[in-house]
C-alpha positions as CSV (number, residue, x, y, z in Angstrom):
1,M,-78.5,37.9,77.8
2,K,-78.6,34.3,76.3
3,Q,-77.6,31.8,79.1
4,F,-75.6,28.5,78.4
5,K,-75.1,25.6,80.6
6,C,-71.7,23.9,79.8
7,R,-72.0,19.7,79.5
8,N,-68.9,17.8,80.9
9,H,-66.9,16.7,77.9
10,V,-63.3,15.6,78.8
11,L,-60.9,15.1,75.8
12,P,-57.7,13.3,75.9
13,V,-54.7,15.4,74.4
14,G,-54.0,12.4,72.2
15,N,-57.6,12.8,70.2
16,V,-57.1,16.4,69.4
17,W,-55.6,15.4,65.9
18,K,-58.9,12.8,65.7
19,L,-61.1,15.7,66.2
20,V,-59.7,18.3,64.0
21,F,-59.8,15.4,61.4
22,Q,-63.6,14.4,62.2
23,H,-64.4,18.6,61.9
24,V,-62.9,18.6,58.3
25,C,-64.8,15.5,57.2
26,C,-67.9,17.0,58.7
27,C,-67.4,20.2,56.7
28,L,-66.8,18.3,53.5
29,M,-70.0,16.0,54.1
30,M,-72.0,19.1,54.7
31,C,-70.7,20.7,51.7
32,L,-71.5,17.8,49.1
33,A,-75.0,17.4,50.6
34,N,-76.0,21.0,50.2
35,P,-76.3,20.7,46.3
36,V,-78.3,17.7,46.4
37,Y,-80.6,18.7,49.2
38,A,-81.3,22.0,48.0
39,I,-85.1,21.2,47.4
40,Q,-86.4,19.0,50.3
41,E,-89.4,16.8,49.3
42,E,-91.4,14.3,51.1
43,E,-89.9,11.2,52.5
44,R,-90.4,8.1,50.0
45,H,-92.2,6.0,52.8
46,T,-94.7,8.8,53.5
47,S,-95.3,9.4,49.8
48,E,-95.9,5.6,49.0
49,T,-98.1,5.4,51.9
50,Q,-100.4,8.4,50.7
51,E,-100.6,6.5,47.4
52,Q,-101.4,3.4,48.5
53,L,-104.1,5.1,51.1
54,A,-105.5,7.1,47.9
55,E,-106.4,3.4,46.4
56,L,-108.3,2.3,49.2
57,D,-110.0,5.0,50.6
58,P,-109.3,8.7,49.3
59,G,-111.6,10.2,52.0
60,S,-109.1,9.3,54.8
61,L,-106.2,11.2,53.3
62,R,-105.2,14.0,55.6
63,E,-104.3,17.7,55.2
64,N,-101.8,18.1,57.2
65,D,-98.2,19.7,56.6
66,E,-96.8,20.2,60.4
67,Q,-94.1,17.3,59.6
68,W,-92.8,19.1,56.6
69,S,-92.9,22.6,58.5
70,L,-90.8,20.7,61.5
71,L,-88.1,19.6,59.0
72,Q,-88.1,23.1,57.2
73,K,-87.5,24.4,60.7
74,Y,-84.6,22.3,61.4
75,L,-83.1,23.1,57.8
76,H,-82.5,26.9,59.1
77,R,-82.1,25.9,62.8
78,P,-80.6,22.4,62.7
79,L,-81.4,20.1,65.8
80,D,-78.2,19.6,68.1
81,L,-77.7,15.7,68.4
82,N,-75.8,16.1,71.6
83,A,-78.8,18.0,73.3
84,A,-81.7,16.1,71.4
85,S,-83.9,13.9,73.9
86,A,-85.7,11.0,72.3
87,E,-89.0,12.8,71.8
88,D,-86.9,15.3,69.6
89,L,-85.4,12.4,67.6
90,Q,-88.6,10.8,67.0
91,E,-90.2,14.1,65.7
92,L,-87.8,14.1,62.7
93,G,-89.4,11.1,61.3
94,L,-86.3,9.8,59.8
95,L,-84.6,7.3,62.4
96,L,-85.8,3.8,63.5
97,P,-86.7,3.2,67.4
98,V,-83.5,1.0,67.5
99,Q,-81.4,3.8,66.0
100,I,-82.5,6.2,68.5
101,F,-81.9,3.9,71.6
102,Q,-78.2,3.3,70.2
103,L,-77.5,6.9,69.3
104,L,-78.6,7.8,73.3
105,E,-76.8,4.7,74.6
106,H,-74.0,6.1,72.6
107,R,-73.9,9.7,73.8
108,K,-74.3,8.2,77.4
109,S,-71.4,6.3,77.3
110,L,-68.9,8.1,75.2
111,G,-70.0,11.7,75.9
112,P,-71.4,14.2,73.2
113,L,-70.3,13.9,69.6
114,A,-67.6,15.5,68.4
115,A,-68.9,15.9,64.9
116,I,-71.4,14.7,62.6
117,F,-68.6,12.4,61.3
118,E,-68.8,10.5,64.4
119,L,-72.2,9.0,63.7
120,Q,-70.7,6.5,61.4
121,A,-69.3,4.9,64.6
122,V,-72.8,4.6,66.2
123,K,-74.5,1.2,66.0
124,G,-77.2,0.9,63.5
125,F,-76.1,4.2,61.3
126,D,-75.1,3.6,57.8
127,L,-74.1,6.3,55.3
128,N,-77.8,6.4,53.9
129,T,-78.9,7.2,57.1
130,I,-76.4,9.8,57.8
131,R,-77.2,11.4,54.5
132,K,-80.9,11.9,55.2
133,L,-80.1,13.4,58.6
134,L,-77.3,15.7,57.3
135,P,-79.7,18.7,56.4
136,Y,-81.7,18.6,59.7
137,V,-79.0,17.9,62.4
138,T,-75.8,19.3,63.8
139,A,-73.5,18.0,66.5
140,G,-70.1,19.3,67.9
141,N,-71.4,21.9,70.4
142,P,-71.0,20.9,73.9
143,F,-73.2,23.6,75.2
144,R,-77.0,23.5,75.7
145,Q,-78.8,26.9,75.3
146,E,-81.7,27.7,77.9
147,V,-83.9,30.4,76.7
148,P,-85.4,32.4,79.8
149,L,-89.0,32.7,79.7
150,R,-89.2,36.7,79.7
151,T,-87.4,36.4,76.2
152,S,-89.5,33.6,74.8
153,W,-91.9,35.9,73.7
154,T,-89.6,38.5,72.1
155,D,-86.6,37.1,70.7
156,G,-88.2,34.2,68.4
157,T,-88.7,34.1,64.6
158,H,-92.1,35.2,62.9
159,M,-93.3,33.8,59.6
160,L,-95.8,35.0,57.7
161,Q,-97.2,32.6,54.7
162,L,-99.7,33.3,51.9
163,R,-100.8,30.6,49.7
164,F,-103.0,30.6,46.4
165,A,-104.1,28.3,43.9
166,R,-106.8,28.3,40.9
167,T,-107.6,25.6,38.3
168,W,-108.7,26.6,35.1
169,D,-110.8,24.5,32.5
170,G,-111.0,20.8,32.4
171,P,-113.4,18.5,34.3
172,G,-115.3,20.4,37.0
173,A,-114.9,24.1,35.6
174,K,-119.0,24.3,35.1
175,L,-119.3,23.7,38.8
176,F,-117.9,27.2,39.5
177,P,-119.8,30.3,39.1
178,A,-121.0,31.3,35.8
179,A,-123.3,34.1,34.7
180,E,-125.6,32.1,32.3
181,K,-126.9,29.4,35.3
182,A,-126.8,28.8,38.7
183,P,-123.4,27.3,40.3
184,A,-123.1,24.2,41.8
185,Y,-120.6,25.6,44.0
186,A,-121.2,28.8,45.9
187,G,-118.2,30.4,46.0
188,S,-115.1,31.3,43.8
189,P,-112.5,28.4,42.6
190,E,-109.6,30.0,44.2
191,K,-107.8,28.3,47.2
192,I,-106.4,30.5,49.7
193,L,-104.6,30.1,53.0
194,L,-103.0,32.8,55.2
195,R,-100.7,31.3,58.0
196,Y,-98.7,33.4,60.6
197,R,-96.7,31.7,63.2
198,Y,-94.3,32.9,65.9
199,Q,-91.7,30.2,67.6
200,M,-88.9,30.4,69.7
201,G,-87.1,27.2,69.1
202,R,-89.1,24.5,70.9
203,Y,-89.8,26.7,73.9
204,A,-92.6,28.7,73.1
205,G,-95.0,30.0,70.1
206,W,-98.2,30.8,68.9
207,G,-100.0,31.0,65.3
208,I,-103.1,31.6,63.4
209,V,-104.5,30.0,60.2
210,L,-107.1,31.4,57.9
211,E,-108.1,29.2,54.7
212,K,-110.6,29.0,51.9
213,D,-111.0,25.7,50.0
214,A,-111.7,25.9,46.1
215,G,-115.5,26.5,45.9
216,E,-116.4,27.9,49.1
217,S,-117.7,31.6,49.8
218,Y,-116.6,33.7,52.5
219,L,-118.2,33.8,55.8
220,R,-119.6,37.3,56.7
221,K,-119.2,38.7,60.3
222,K,-120.8,42.2,60.3
223,G,-120.1,42.6,56.8
224,I,-116.4,41.3,57.1
225,P,-115.7,38.5,54.7
226,I,-113.8,35.8,56.6
227,P,-112.3,32.6,55.4
228,D,-114.1,29.3,55.9
229,H,-111.6,27.9,58.4
230,L,-110.1,29.9,61.2
231,G,-107.7,28.4,63.8
232,F,-105.2,29.4,66.7
233,H,-102.9,28.1,68.8
234,W,-100.4,29.3,71.7
235,V,-97.8,27.0,73.3
236,I,-95.2,27.0,75.9
237,R,-92.7,24.4,76.6
238,R,-90.4,24.4,79.7
239,P,-88.2,22.1,81.6
240,G,-89.8,21.3,85.2
241,L,-93.3,20.3,86.5
242,L,-95.2,21.6,83.6
243,K,-93.3,20.5,80.4
244,T,-96.0,21.9,77.9
245,L,-99.0,23.9,77.8
246,V,-101.4,24.2,74.5
247,L,-104.2,26.2,74.2
248,G,-106.2,26.6,70.9
249,D,-105.9,23.9,68.3
250,Y,-103.6,20.8,68.9
251,T,-103.5,17.2,67.8
252,I,-103.2,14.2,70.4
253,N,-101.1,11.1,69.4
254,M,-101.4,8.1,71.6
255,G,-99.8,4.6,71.5
256,Q,-99.9,2.9,68.4
257,G,-103.1,4.5,67.0
258,L,-105.6,1.9,67.9
259,I,-107.9,4.5,69.5
260,Q,-106.4,8.0,68.8
261,W,-103.5,9.4,66.1
262,H,-104.0,12.5,64.7
263,G,-100.6,12.7,62.8
264,L,-99.4,11.4,59.7
265,A,-99.1,7.5,60.0
266,P,-96.8,5.5,57.9
267,G,-97.8,2.5,56.5
268,R,-96.6,-0.2,54.1
269,S,-93.9,0.9,51.7
270,S,-90.2,0.0,50.3
271,S,-89.3,1.6,53.8
272,V,-90.3,-1.9,55.1
273,L,-89.1,-1.0,58.6
274,F,-91.2,2.0,59.1
275,L,-93.8,0.3,61.0
276,K,-94.3,1.9,64.4
277,R,-96.2,5.0,65.2
278,E,-93.7,7.8,66.5
279,G,-94.4,11.1,67.6
280,E,-94.8,13.9,70.3
281,S,-98.1,12.9,72.1
282,L,-99.2,16.6,72.4
283,R,-98.3,19.2,69.5
284,P,-99.9,22.5,68.8
285,Y,-101.8,22.4,65.4
286,A,-101.3,25.2,62.7
287,G,-102.6,22.8,59.4
288,A,-105.1,23.7,56.9
289,G,-106.9,20.1,57.6
290,E,-110.4,21.0,59.2
291,Y,-111.2,17.7,60.9
292,Y,-107.9,15.7,62.6
293,F,-107.2,18.0,65.6
294,Y,-108.8,19.0,68.8
295,R,-109.8,22.3,70.0
296,G,-109.5,23.6,73.6
297,A,-106.7,23.2,76.2
298,A,-104.0,20.5,76.9
299,G,-101.0,19.9,79.0
300,T,-98.1,17.9,80.0
301,L,-96.9,17.4,83.6
302,A,-93.4,15.7,84.3
303,F,-92.3,14.7,87.7
304,R,-89.5,12.0,87.9
305,K,-90.0,9.2,85.5
306,W,-93.7,10.1,85.0
307,E,-95.5,12.2,82.7
308,L,-99.3,13.1,82.6
309,T,-101.0,14.7,79.5
310,S,-104.6,15.7,79.7
311,W,-106.9,17.6,77.2
312,L,-110.2,19.0,76.9
313,S,-111.8,20.1,73.8
314,V,-114.9,21.4,72.4
315,R,-115.6,21.5,68.7
316,A,-118.5,21.9,66.2
317,L,-118.1,19.1,63.6
318,D,-120.0,19.0,60.0
319,G,-122.5,16.2,59.8
320,R,-125.9,15.1,58.2
321,V,-128.4,15.0,60.9
322,R,-131.9,12.9,60.0
323,P,-134.7,11.7,61.6
324,V,-135.1,7.7,62.5
325,A,-137.7,5.4,63.5
326,G,-137.5,2.4,66.1
327,E,-134.7,3.9,67.9
328,D,-134.1,5.4,71.5
329,F,-133.7,8.7,69.9
330,D,-135.6,10.7,67.6
331,S,-132.8,11.9,64.9
332,A,-128.8,10.6,64.1
333,G,-126.2,12.1,62.8
334,S,-123.4,11.0,60.5
335,L,-120.0,12.7,60.5
336,M,-118.3,14.3,57.3
337,T,-114.5,14.3,57.5
338,G,-113.8,16.4,54.4
339,G,-114.2,19.8,55.9
340,Y,-115.7,21.3,52.3
341,H,-118.5,23.5,52.3
342,R,-118.9,24.6,48.7
343,T,-122.6,23.0,48.0
344,I,-125.6,23.9,49.7
345,S,-125.9,20.5,51.0
346,E,-122.3,20.7,52.6
347,Q,-123.5,24.1,53.9
348,E,-126.3,22.8,55.6
349,A,-124.1,20.3,57.4
350,R,-121.8,22.7,58.7
351,G,-121.0,22.5,62.4
352,N,-124.4,20.6,63.1
353,I,-122.7,18.1,65.6
354,I,-120.9,19.1,69.0
355,Q,-118.2,17.2,70.1
356,H,-117.0,17.1,73.8
357,T,-113.7,15.6,74.3
358,A,-111.6,14.7,77.5
359,G,-108.8,12.6,77.9
360,A,-105.7,11.8,79.8
361,M,-102.2,10.0,79.0
362,L,-100.3,8.4,82.2
363,K,-96.6,7.5,81.0
364,L,-93.9,5.7,82.9
365,R,-90.5,6.5,81.4
366,L,-88.3,3.6,82.0
367,K,-84.6,3.3,81.0
368,T,-84.8,1.6,77.9
369,G,-88.5,2.4,77.0
370,H,-91.9,3.4,78.7
371,A,-95.4,2.1,79.6
372,G,-98.6,4.3,79.3
373,L,-102.2,4.1,80.1
374,N,-104.7,6.2,78.1
375,V,-108.2,7.0,78.4
376,Q,-110.6,9.2,76.3
377,G,-114.0,9.8,76.1
378,Q,-116.4,11.6,73.6
379,K,-119.8,13.0,73.7
380,F,-121.8,14.3,70.8
381,S,-124.8,16.7,70.8
382,V,-126.5,14.2,68.6
383,P,-126.2,10.6,68.3
384,L,-124.2,9.1,65.7
385,R,-125.4,6.4,63.3
386,A,-123.0,5.5,60.2
387,G,-126.1,3.8,58.4
388,D,-128.5,0.8,57.7
389,E,-126.3,-1.4,55.3
390,L,-125.3,-4.9,56.7
391,Y,-121.6,-4.0,56.4
392,Q,-122.3,-0.9,58.9
393,R,-124.0,-2.9,61.5
394,F,-120.9,-2.8,63.9
395,R,-120.1,0.9,63.6
396,F,-120.1,3.0,66.6
397,R,-123.7,4.2,67.2
398,G,-124.9,6.8,70.1
399,N,-123.8,10.0,71.8
400,Q,-121.2,8.9,74.3
401,L,-118.0,6.7,73.7
402,L,-115.4,5.8,76.3
403,E,-112.1,4.1,75.1
404,C,-109.1,3.1,77.0
405,S,-105.6,1.3,76.3
406,F,-102.3,0.4,77.8
407,D,-99.4,1.0,75.2
408,H,-95.5,0.0,75.8
409,A,-92.3,0.1,73.9
410,F,-88.9,-0.8,75.5
411,T,-85.6,-2.0,73.9
412,W,-83.7,-5.4,75.1
413,K,-80.3,-5.7,73.7
414,N,-80.8,-5.5,69.9
415,V,-84.8,-6.0,69.9
416,H,-87.3,-3.1,70.2
417,F,-90.9,-4.3,71.4
418,F,-93.7,-2.0,71.0
419,G,-97.4,-2.3,71.2
420,E,-101.1,-1.5,72.4
421,V,-104.4,-3.3,73.7
422,A,-107.4,-1.0,73.7
423,Q,-111.0,-1.4,74.7
424,S,-114.1,0.8,73.4
425,G,-117.1,1.3,75.5
426,S,-119.0,-1.3,73.9
427,G,-116.6,-4.0,75.3
428,N,-115.0,-4.7,71.9
429,R,-111.1,-5.0,71.9
430,A,-108.4,-4.5,69.5
431,A,-104.7,-5.1,70.0
432,M,-101.3,-5.0,68.1
433,Q,-97.9,-5.9,68.9
434,G,-94.7,-5.2,67.0
435,L,-91.0,-5.6,67.2
436,L,-88.0,-4.4,65.4
437,V,-84.4,-6.6,65.8
438,A,-81.1,-6.2,64.4
439,L,-80.5,-10.0,63.5
440,S,-76.9,-9.0,62.5
441,P,-74.9,-6.0,61.3
442,V,-76.5,-6.4,58.0
443,L,-79.8,-7.8,58.6
444,D,-82.8,-6.2,60.3
445,A,-86.3,-7.6,60.7
446,G,-89.8,-6.3,62.0
447,M,-93.1,-7.8,62.6
448,V,-96.5,-6.3,63.3
449,W,-99.3,-8.7,64.6
450,R,-102.9,-7.2,64.7
451,K,-106.5,-8.0,65.7
452,G,-109.5,-6.0,66.0
453,Q,-113.1,-7.1,66.6
454,P,-115.4,-5.7,64.2
455,G,-117.4,-3.6,66.9
456,F,-114.4,-1.9,67.8
457,S,-114.7,1.8,67.5
458,G,-111.4,4.2,67.4
459,L,-113.1,7.2,65.5
460,Y,-109.6,8.9,65.3
461,G,-107.5,5.9,65.1
462,A,-104.8,5.3,62.4
463,P,-103.0,1.9,63.5
464,F,-100.8,0.1,61.2
465,G,-102.7,-2.1,58.8
466,V,-104.6,-2.5,55.6
467,T,-107.3,0.2,56.2
468,G,-105.8,2.5,59.0
469,I,-108.9,1.4,61.0
470,A,-108.2,-1.1,64.0
471,G,-112.0,-2.7,64.1
472,N,-112.9,-5.5,61.8
473,E,-109.0,-6.3,60.9
474,E,-106.8,-9.1,61.7
475,G,-103.5,-9.7,60.3
476,C,-99.6,-10.5,60.4
477,Y,-96.8,-8.3,58.7
478,G,-93.3,-9.3,58.5
479,A,-90.3,-7.6,56.9
480,L,-86.7,-8.1,56.1
481,Q,-84.3,-5.7,55.3
482,W,-80.7,-7.1,54.0
483,K,-77.6,-4.9,53.5
484,V,-75.9,-6.5,51.0
485,R,-73.0,-4.1,50.8
486,N,-72.7,-0.5,51.9
487,N,-74.5,0.5,48.5
488,C,-77.1,-2.1,47.8
489,V,-80.2,-3.0,49.9
490,V,-82.6,-5.7,49.6
491,S,-86.0,-5.6,51.2
492,G,-89.5,-7.1,51.2
493,Y,-92.6,-7.6,53.3
494,V,-95.5,-10.0,53.5
495,D,-98.9,-9.2,54.9
496,L,-101.7,-11.7,55.6
497,Y,-104.8,-10.5,56.9
498,R,-108.3,-10.9,56.8
499,F,-111.7,-9.0,57.7
500,P,-113.8,-11.1,59.9
501,W,-117.2,-8.9,58.8
502,L,-118.4,-7.4,55.6
503,R,-117.0,-4.1,54.2
504,Y,-118.1,-1.8,51.6
505,R,-118.4,-3.2,48.4
506,V,-117.3,-6.7,49.9
507,G,-120.6,-8.6,50.8
508,S,-118.9,-11.5,53.0
509,P,-116.0,-12.1,55.2
510,S,-112.8,-12.1,53.5
511,A,-108.9,-12.4,53.4
512,G,-106.1,-10.7,51.3
513,T,-102.3,-10.8,50.9
514,D,-99.9,-8.2,50.2
515,A,-96.1,-8.6,49.4
516,L,-93.3,-6.5,48.4
517,L,-89.9,-7.1,47.0
518,A,-87.4,-4.2,46.5
519,V,-83.8,-3.9,45.7
520,Q,-82.0,-0.5,46.1
521,W,-78.5,0.3,44.6
522,N,-76.4,3.6,45.3
523,P,-73.8,3.3,42.6
524,E,-72.4,6.7,43.8
525,R,-72.8,9.1,46.8
526,H,-76.0,10.7,45.6
527,A,-77.1,8.3,42.8
528,M,-79.9,5.8,43.6
529,I,-81.6,3.1,41.6
530,Q,-84.6,1.2,43.0
531,G,-86.6,-1.8,41.8
532,S,-89.7,-3.1,43.1
533,Y,-92.2,-5.8,42.4
534,R,-95.5,-5.7,44.6
535,Y,-98.1,-8.4,44.5
536,A,-101.3,-7.7,46.3
537,E,-104.7,-10.0,46.5
538,Q,-107.9,-8.3,47.9
539,A,-111.6,-9.3,47.6
540,Q,-114.3,-7.4,45.9
541,D,-117.8,-7.7,45.0
542,M,-118.1,-8.0,41.1
543,L,-120.7,-9.2,38.6
544,R,-119.4,-12.2,36.8
545,E,-120.3,-12.9,33.3
546,G,-123.5,-15.0,33.4
547,Y,-124.4,-14.4,36.7
548,R,-127.1,-11.9,37.6
549,E,-126.1,-11.2,41.4
550,M,-122.9,-9.7,42.6
551,Q,-120.3,-12.3,43.9
552,T,-117.1,-11.7,46.4
553,L,-114.3,-12.7,44.3
554,K,-110.5,-12.4,44.8
555,Q,-108.9,-9.7,42.6
556,A,-105.1,-9.8,42.3
557,K,-102.8,-7.0,41.5
558,H,-99.3,-7.1,40.1
559,Q,-97.2,-4.0,40.1
560,I,-93.5,-3.3,39.0
561,Q,-91.8,0.1,39.9
562,L,-88.5,1.5,39.0
563,R,-87.3,4.6,40.4
564,G,-83.8,6.6,39.7
565,E,-82.0,9.5,40.8
566,V,-78.8,10.9,39.2
567,P,-77.1,14.3,40.0
568,L,-76.0,15.2,36.6
569,S,-73.8,17.9,37.9
570,A,-73.7,20.4,41.5
571,A,-76.8,22.1,40.3
572,V,-79.1,19.6,38.2
573,T,-80.6,16.1,39.5
574,W,-82.4,13.7,37.2
575,K,-85.3,11.6,38.6
576,V,-87.2,9.1,36.9
577,R,-89.9,6.5,37.9
578,V,-91.7,3.8,35.6
579,Q,-94.6,2.1,37.1
580,A,-96.8,-0.5,35.5
581,Q,-99.6,-2.5,36.8
582,Q,-102.1,-5.5,36.0
583,V,-105.5,-5.7,37.8
584,A,-108.0,-8.3,37.0
585,G,-106.4,-8.8,33.6
586,A,-106.4,-5.0,32.8
587,S,-102.9,-3.2,32.7
588,S,-102.0,0.3,33.5
589,W,-99.0,2.1,33.6
590,M,-97.4,5.5,34.0
591,A,-93.9,7.0,33.7
592,L,-92.4,10.0,35.2
593,Q,-89.1,12.1,34.9
594,Q,-88.0,15.1,36.9
595,W,-85.4,17.9,36.9
596,K,-84.4,19.3,40.0
597,W,-82.4,22.3,39.4
598,K,-80.5,25.3,41.0
599,Y,-79.4,28.5,39.4
600,G,-77.9,31.4,41.8
601,K,-80.6,32.0,44.1
602,W,-83.3,30.2,42.2
603,K,-84.0,26.6,42.5
604,G,-87.1,24.2,41.2
605,V,-88.3,21.4,39.5
606,F,-89.5,20.4,36.2
607,A,-91.6,17.2,36.0
608,H,-93.4,15.4,33.2
609,T,-95.4,12.7,33.3
610,W,-97.5,10.1,30.8
611,Y,-100.1,7.7,32.0
612,S,-102.3,5.3,31.0
613,P,-104.6,3.6,33.6
614,S,-107.3,0.8,32.2
615,P,-110.9,1.3,32.1
616,G,-112.3,2.0,35.4
617,Q,-109.0,2.3,37.1
618,A,-106.6,5.4,38.3
619,M,-103.0,5.7,39.3
620,Y,-101.8,8.2,42.2
621,L,-99.0,10.5,42.5
622,S,-98.3,12.3,45.7
623,G,-96.4,15.5,46.3
624,Q,-98.0,17.6,43.4
625,G,-99.3,20.4,45.5
626,F,-97.8,22.5,48.1
627,A,-94.9,21.0,50.0
628,G,-95.7,18.7,52.6
629,D,-99.5,19.3,52.6
630,G,-100.4,15.6,51.7
631,T,-102.0,16.3,48.5
632,V,-102.4,13.2,46.1
633,S,-103.2,13.4,42.5
634,R,-105.6,11.2,40.5
635,F,-105.0,10.2,37.1
636,S,-107.5,8.2,34.9
637,G,-107.9,8.0,31.2
638,T,-104.9,8.3,29.3
639,G,-102.6,11.4,28.8
640,W,-99.9,13.5,30.3
641,Y,-99.1,16.1,32.6
642,C,-96.4,18.5,33.3
643,R,-95.4,20.6,36.5
644,F,-93.0,23.6,36.6
645,Q,-91.9,24.9,40.1
646,A,-89.6,27.6,41.0
647,Q,-88.5,29.1,44.3
648,R,-86.0,32.1,45.2
649,K,-85.2,33.8,48.2
650,L,-85.3,37.4,48.1
651,G,-82.7,38.5,50.6
652,E,-82.9,37.1,54.3
653,R,-86.2,37.6,54.7
654,W,-88.5,37.2,51.5
655,S,-88.9,33.8,49.8
656,I,-91.5,33.0,46.9
657,W,-92.5,29.9,45.5
658,G,-94.6,28.9,42.4
659,S,-95.9,26.1,40.4
660,W,-97.8,25.6,37.1
661,Q,-99.2,22.3,36.4
662,Y,-101.0,21.4,33.2
663,A,-102.8,17.8,32.4
664,Q,-104.6,16.6,29.6
665,S,-106.4,13.4,29.4
666,K,-108.9,11.5,27.5
667,E,-111.3,9.1,29.3
668,H,-111.6,5.3,28.3
669,P,-115.1,4.9,26.6
670,Q,-117.4,2.8,28.9
671,T,-120.5,2.7,27.1
672,L,-121.7,1.8,23.6
673,N,-122.6,5.4,23.1
674,E,-119.2,6.8,24.5
675,W,-117.8,4.7,21.5
676,R,-119.8,6.1,18.6
677,E,-119.2,9.6,19.7
678,V,-115.9,11.3,19.1
679,L,-114.6,12.9,22.6
680,G,-111.8,15.2,22.6
681,P,-108.9,15.1,25.2
682,E,-110.0,17.3,28.5
683,S,-107.4,19.6,29.9
684,R,-106.7,21.4,33.3
685,S,-104.4,24.1,34.2
686,T,-103.3,24.8,37.7
687,V,-101.3,27.3,39.1
688,Q,-100.0,28.0,42.9
689,L,-98.3,30.6,44.4
690,Q,-96.6,30.9,48.0
691,I,-95.0,33.9,49.5
692,E,-93.2,33.7,52.6
693,Y,-91.9,36.7,55.1
694,E,-89.9,36.0,58.1
695,W,-88.4,38.4,60.5
696,G,-87.4,38.5,64.5
697,K,-84.2,38.2,66.5
698,E,-83.8,34.5,66.2
699,K,-83.8,34.8,62.3
């Protein structure tokens, strides 16, 4: 039997007709939104961040679809804004901290929202924000559901998901097993994932995930083939002293990411004000990535205004171990974050380094924010040593690492302050301070100042910045967003930064600049046109004509981008993106057009892309893999690419999703011999399939 707790909400008689009008408007808004949001994609600021990160460091991309899975859950079971806490609203990843604060203050002073339409009366909420929220939230229900513990494990929803991907032909096909020669990759070219999850809202759940990457072979346990990666989690959340308990795999997000941030971290994009790290501190992990998570036990205790989160973890990490001379230890290791075990060398590095982790976060929740103290210790079975290059001199070395930090976030009137100060075991420090301020009803601003010493570690850090590493970076980021009209927004940022020490392929201390100006116009309810110009200047070691040695020179990048989205009908939406850039005098361009369609129980996407990066350069496009998995496609040479995607619900329980991709390109000749040879275009075809089955009482 379900139990309900009534919230006090007294409505004057004179507001009855107003309430009816609001409910009617709410229904109309939801009906109009359904065709447009039939196919949910990654948020624009997330996709732009992934593309920029791929340009700087492709190895740092994280395979984690937890945020996308969370939004999909809210599509089926919308978040009730009248019962949502600050943590729930932060999890959505769609609202700024000032907007969350204003919504909670509105609810506190005026009571629960009568309908979604009432969001227009909340300070800081415009129509674009409300439209983004519509698919995932609901309001108007003055009741809060409480789930008894005995039904948390029986009345939830079960989800079984199977993913399959395979690539044929094109570059890299010779790496897979062939009869005529020994393969470079040990396993088959299929990528397979099997995931099972049980969830009872936010109250309880468990899950298991098995994944084999392309090129990996199955592990053999007593003759039974097992995929390369196996993960498990069990979680329970209850009101009271024990707020959260997780066993198995989980992620930890701490402060502003100076020393610890497992989740996806937004960076610089045309959504210029998404610069604060937001998210639940402790979350169960069911992703396919094999590095950015902990394994063990973690829990959160809550008492009045205090919260204590602590965790213990033991993991076997991939790493190369080699003998060293002239040190206090005989051998040293270096971590590998990719999670691949395809070749002999990758298999030899599997699980070579045992990592023990213990940490705690003590948080004091205030009326307008919080203050927190964070401590984390790492111990490795083999001392770590990144390398002997000069730019690696200040990297972490040793088998023990202790880090601590203090973070804060609070709102005063129309200003939201946030920041973190951290210190690693070597005594090196890093700090960042940011603010978001509503200067007027139409003008918002944001700023982030950061400084990290070259020797600061932060092995799992992901702070806001250029490289996503707190150490060896100083800078100041400023952004403005001006709502010229209800349907027109002008935004931009300027980021000035410097690196006090050397970096990879940069043989001296250097500085850089990154600036963007964007204009977005919504001529109709669901139509959007956006244009942006980005200028970036960064140092890099290059060989100048007439010189024999490499020199550190500034390299300028100019990028122009145009995006558009127009609903041609209730069932078809057309999107277009054109991007042109110039780096060191060499020009590149990319053009993409995409149709999102819906027909009966079917919905899907057809996209076509033309690209021509300059020699030695590449262009990146996110969202081309499984939904929400953080896949970024790299395009080099000159060619074209197309993608056809379809999805269908089969009854109430089954759903199928499929994608076919084809790319054909011809690399630019780099040497005289390549100019003389007639090289034909290379092609690659990829098929991706996903099957989901859901059942349970909550479903």
